C-alpha positions in Angstrom: -13.9 -12.1 -58.3 -14.6 -9.2 -55.8 -16.7 -6.2 -56.9 -13.7 -3.8 -56.7 -11.6 -6.1 -58.9 -14.5 -6.3 -61.4 -14.7 -2.5 -61.5 -11.0 -2.1 -62.1 -11.1 -4.6 -64.9 -14.1 -2.8 -66.5 -12.2 0.5 -66.2 -9.1 -1.0 -67.8 -11.1 -2.3 -70.7 -12.9 1.0 -71.1 -9.5 2.8 -71.1 -8.4 1.0 -74.3 -11.3 2.4 -76.2 -12.0 5.7 -74.6 -8.6 7.2 -73.6 -8.3 9.4 -76.8 -11.3 11.5 -75.7 -9.6 12.7 -72.5 -6.7 15.1 -71.8 -6.5 13.9 -68.1 -7.3 10.6 -66.3 -7.3 11.0 -62.5 -6.7 7.7 -60.9 -8.6 7.2 -57.6 -9.1 4.4 -55.0 -12.1 2.2 -55.4 -13.6 2.9 -51.9 -16.1 5.8 -51.8 -13.9 8.0 -49.6 -11.7 11.1 -49.7 -9.4 10.4 -52.6 -12.4 9.5 -54.8 -14.3 12.6 -53.8 -11.3 14.9 -54.6 -10.9 13.3 -58.0 -14.6 13.9 -58.8 -14.4 17.5 -57.7 -11.2 18.1 -59.7 -12.2 16.5 -62.9 -15.8 17.7 -62.7 -14.7 21.3 -62.3 -12.0 21.0 -65.1 -14.8 19.9 -67.4 -17.3 22.5 -66.2 -14.8 25.4 -66.5 -13.8 24.2 -70.0 -10.1 23.7 -69.1 -9.6 20.1 -69.9 -11.5 16.9 -70.9 -11.1 14.9 -67.7 -12.4 11.9 -65.8 -11.7 9.7 -62.9 -10.8 6.0 -63.2 -9.6 3.3 -60.9 -7.1 1.9 -63.4 -4.2 3.4 -65.4 -4.1 0.4 -67.8 -4.5 1.1 -71.4 -4.1 4.9 -71.1 -2.2 6.6 -73.9 -1.1 10.2 -74.8 -2.6 12.0 -71.8 -1.9 13.2 -68.3 -2.3 10.4 -65.8 -2.7 11.8 -62.3 -2.5 9.4 -59.4 -4.7 10.9 -56.7 -2.8 9.2 -53.9 0.8 8.1 -53.4 -0.7 4.9 -52.0 -2.1 4.1 -55.4 1.2 4.9 -57.2 3.5 2.9 -54.8 3.5 -0.7 -53.9 5.8 -3.0 -52.0 7.3 -4.1 -55.3 7.9 -0.6 -56.7 5.8 2.0 -58.5 3.2 2.1 -61.3 4.5 2.7 -64.8 1.8 3.8 -67.3 2.6 3.8 -71.0 5.6 6.0 -71.9 3.3 8.3 -73.9 1.6 9.6 -70.8 2.7 12.3 -68.5 2.6 11.2 -64.8 1.5 13.4 -61.9 1.4 11.9 -58.4 -0.3 13.4 -55.3 1.1 12.7 -51.9 -0.9 14.3 -49.1 1.1 12.8 -46.3 3.9 10.3 -45.9 3.9 7.7 -43.1 7.2 7.4 -41.3 8.8 4.0 -41.8 6.6 3.1 -44.8 8.9 0.7 -46.8 7.4 1.8 -50.1 9.0 5.2 -49.7 12.4 3.8 -50.7 11.1 3.8 -54.3 10.5 7.5 -54.4 13.9 8.6 -55.6 13.8 6.2 -58.5 10.2 7.2 -59.4 11.3 10.8 -59.5 12.8 10.1 -63.0 9.4 9.0 -64.3 7.1 11.6 -62.7 6.6 15.0 -64.3 5.3 16.6 -61.1 4.6 15.6 -57.5 1.7 17.4 -56.0 1.1 17.8 -52.3 -1.3 19.9 -50.2 1.2 21.2 -47.6 4.7 22.4 -47.1 5.4 19.8 -44.4 5.0 17.0 -47.0 7.0 19.0 -49.6 10.0 18.9 -47.2 9.6 15.2 -46.7 9.5 14.6 -50.4 12.7 16.6 -50.8 14.4 14.6 -48.1 13.4 11.4 -49.9 15.2 12.6 -53.1 12.4 14.3 -55.1 13.7 17.3 -57.2 12.3 20.4 -55.5 11.3 22.0 -58.9 9.0 19.1 -59.5 7.0 19.6 -56.3 3.8 21.7 -56.5 2.0 22.7 -53.3 -1.7 23.3 -53.8 -4.0 23.0 -50.7 -7.2 21.0 -50.5 -10.5 22.4 -51.9 -13.9 22.6 -50.3 -17.4 22.8 -51.8 -18.8 26.1 -50.5 -22.2 25.4 -52.0 -22.5 22.3 -49.8 -20.8 23.4 -46.6 -22.6 26.4 -45.1 -23.2 27.9 -41.7 -26.7 27.7 -40.2 -28.5 29.7 -37.5 -28.6 28.6 -33.9 -32.3 27.7 -34.4 -31.5 25.5 -37.4 -28.6 23.9 -35.5 -31.0 22.9 -32.7 -33.4 21.4 -35.2 -30.6 19.3 -36.8 -29.5 18.1 -33.3 -33.1 17.0 -32.7 -33.2 15.2 -36.0 -30.0 13.3 -35.1 -31.3 12.4 -31.6 -28.8 14.6 -29.8 -30.0 16.1 -26.5 -30.3 19.9 -26.7 -28.2 20.5 -23.6 -25.1 18.8 -25.0 -22.0 20.4 -26.4 -21.4 18.5 -29.6 -17.8 17.8 -30.6 -17.1 16.4 -34.1 -14.6 13.9 -35.4 -15.2 12.9 -39.0 -12.0 11.3 -40.1 -11.2 7.7 -40.8 -8.9 6.8 -37.8 -8.9 3.0 -37.7 -6.7 0.6 -39.6 -8.4 -0.9 -42.7 -12.0 -0.5 -43.9 -13.8 -2.8 -41.5 -14.6 -2.0 -37.9 -11.3 -0.2 -37.3 -10.6 -1.6 -33.9 -6.9 -1.0 -34.3 -6.2 2.7 -34.1 -4.4 4.5 -36.9 -2.1 6.4 -34.6 -1.1 9.1 -37.2 -4.7 10.3 -37.0 -4.5 10.6 -33.2 -7.7 8.8 -32.2 -6.1 8.0 -28.8 -5.3 11.7 -28.3 -8.9 12.6 -29.3 -10.3 10.2 -26.7 -8.0 11.5 -23.9 -9.0 15.1 -24.7 -12.7 14.1 -24.7 -12.2 12.4 -21.3 -10.8 15.6 -19.8 -13.6 17.7 -21.2 -16.3 15.3 -20.1 -15.3 15.8 -16.4 -16.6 19.3 -16.4 -18.9 19.7 -19.5 -21.9 17.8 -20.9 -20.1 16.8 -24.2 -21.5 14.6 -26.9 -19.2 13.2 -29.6 -20.5 13.0 -33.2 -18.7 10.5 -35.4 -19.0 9.7 -39.1 -16.9 7.7 -41.5 -15.5 4.1 -41.7 -13.3 2.3 -39.3 -14.2 4.2 -36.1 -14.3 1.1 -33.8 -11.4 2.1 -31.6 -12.8 5.5 -30.8 -16.3 4.1 -30.2 -15.0 1.4 -27.8 -13.0 3.9 -25.8 -15.9 6.4 -25.5 -18.1 3.5 -24.3 -15.5 2.6 -21.6 -15.5 6.3 -20.4 -19.3 6.6 -20.5 -19.1 9.5 -23.0 -22.3 9.7 -25.1 -21.7 9.6 -28.9 -23.4 8.8 -32.2 -21.7 7.2 -35.2 -23.0 7.1 -38.7 -21.4 5.6 -41.8 -22.7 7.9 -44.4 -23.9 6.4 -47.7 -23.3 9.6 -49.7 -20.6 12.2 -49.3 -22.9 15.3 -49.4 -24.7 14.0 -46.3 -21.7 14.9 -44.2 -22.7 18.6 -44.5 -25.7 18.1 -42.2 -23.5 16.6 -39.5 -21.1 19.6 -39.5 -24.1 21.8 -38.9 -24.9 19.9 -35.7 -21.5 20.7 -34.2 -20.4 23.2 -31.6 -16.7 22.4 -31.9 -14.4 20.4 -34.1 -11.2 18.8 -32.8 -8.3 17.8 -35.0 -5.9 15.7 -32.9 -3.7 14.1 -35.7 0.0 13.4 -35.5 0.5 13.4 -39.3 -1.8 14.8 -42.0 -1.9 15.9 -45.6 -5.1 17.9 -44.9 -7.1 17.4 -43.0 -10.1 18.4 -45.2 -12.1 18.7 -42.0 -10.6 22.2 -41.2 -12.0 23.6 -44.5 -15.3 21.8 -44.1 -15.7 23.0 -40.5 -14.7 26.5 -41.3 -17.2 26.7 -44.2 -19.9 25.3 -41.9 -19.3 28.0 -39.3 -17.8 25.6 -36.7 -14.7 26.6 -34.6 -11.7 24.4 -34.7 -8.9 23.4 -32.3 -6.1 21.7 -34.2 -2.7 20.3 -33.8 0.0 21.8 -36.1 -0.3 19.2 -38.9 -0.7 19.1 -42.7 -2.2 22.2 -44.3 -3.1 23.8 -41.0 0.1 25.8 -40.5 -0.1 26.9 -44.1 -3.6 28.3 -44.1 -4.5 29.0 -40.5 -3.5 31.6 -38.0 -3.5 30.9 -34.3 -6.0 33.0 -32.3 -7.3 34.4 -35.6 -9.3 31.6 -37.3 -8.2 28.5 -35.3 -6.7 27.6 -31.9 -3.4 25.6 -32.5 -1.7 23.1 -30.3 1.4 21.0 -30.5 1.0 17.3 -31.5 0.0 15.0 -28.7 -0.5 17.8 -26.2 -3.7 16.5 -24.7 -3.8 19.1 -21.9 -3.5 22.0 -24.4 -6.1 20.6 -26.7 -8.6 20.3 -23.9 -7.6 23.8 -22.6 -8.2 25.4 -25.9 -11.5 23.6 -26.4 -12.6 24.9 -23.0 -11.8 28.5 -24.2 -14.2 28.0 -27.1 -16.9 26.5 -24.9 -16.8 29.3 -22.3 -15.9 32.4 -24.5 -18.6 33.2 -26.9 -16.8 36.2 -28.3 -13.7 34.2 -29.1 -15.8 31.6 -30.7 -17.6 34.1 -32.9 -14.4 35.9 -33.9 -12.7 32.7 -35.0 -15.7 31.6 -36.8 -16.2 34.8 -38.8 -12.5 35.0 -39.7 -12.5 31.4 -40.8 -15.6 32.0 -43.1 -13.6 34.7 -44.9 -10.4 32.7 -45.1 -12.0 29.5 -46.5 -13.2 31.3 -49.6 -9.6 31.0 -50.9 -10.1 27.2 -51.0 -13.3 27.0 -53.0 -13.0 24.3 -55.6 -13.1 26.9 -58.4 -10.0 28.5 -57.1 -8.2 25.3 -56.3 -9.0 23.7 -59.7 -7.8 26.8 -61.5 -4.5 26.4 -59.6 -4.3 22.8 -60.6 -4.7 23.8 -64.2 -2.3 26.8 -64.2 0.4 25.3 -62.0 0.4 21.6 -63.2 -1.8 20.6 -66.1 -1.2 23.6 -68.5 2.5 23.0 -68.2 2.1 19.4 -69.5 
């Protein structure tokens, strides 16, 4: 039996004996990635603030008389239908983004009768849920949160030290891409096109013709981007981090972050980059149109517009005043998304109503 299945079985057995101690069980994916991190931040802050007794789990089996929050619509839906915890529980489902053509989405309308609230991080996904038959009054929009004690800006001197520690030449312009953009959890040789890895590579190719760029990658399944960068002769470094907090150091090494996605529920990267004092060029996806203002704290482009993405990146490379203005405005804006603020919204807008 695989290690993930063993953990799920242990969680299920634990649920039978421990569920009465909790007001909320937040169901997460087994891999140590974004959904799990969000669940830990949400439940940890609910406990710390004294709002609810909460925990994360990888199984809903055995839960009774509590709020069961599925942290991803991919956990809630399957090719056969949707999860049905015991009737005594109140179900909340988070859907960050919906993939066009996903056959599981046909179950959304029926699931609406069993779910108390659908949560999403952006208005784009809210509209998609409505189109799929979810009652609008059941949809709660609360954006992503960010740990402001972890993600912080550093001085130019400290940035240079971090680049040196990571083996990045000092004369390079470091561009970040920290999202999982390959299919599956292995090498990721097949691109996950909704994340725009092909767009990222094309933009990097344009920039590399005139500027000494260096691409910094973290996260799983980055094989496609790595192979394409190798073909183009663009230098890069990839690290699969063992612990989530380690990612903060990598943001501090960046001069610029590119978000080139076609579809997003976040991305969390805009908040983490902002909090780290890193300027961002982003397509108009996910939470970005909800929280960001073009030319004020971000430079926005249309989806798949490689030329415009490269053009906006050049502006930040060449215009120090623009870069500084966007960075400072973003540092002010991102405070709204501290986990304290976001978790208080989860409690007031969702959990307290249940």
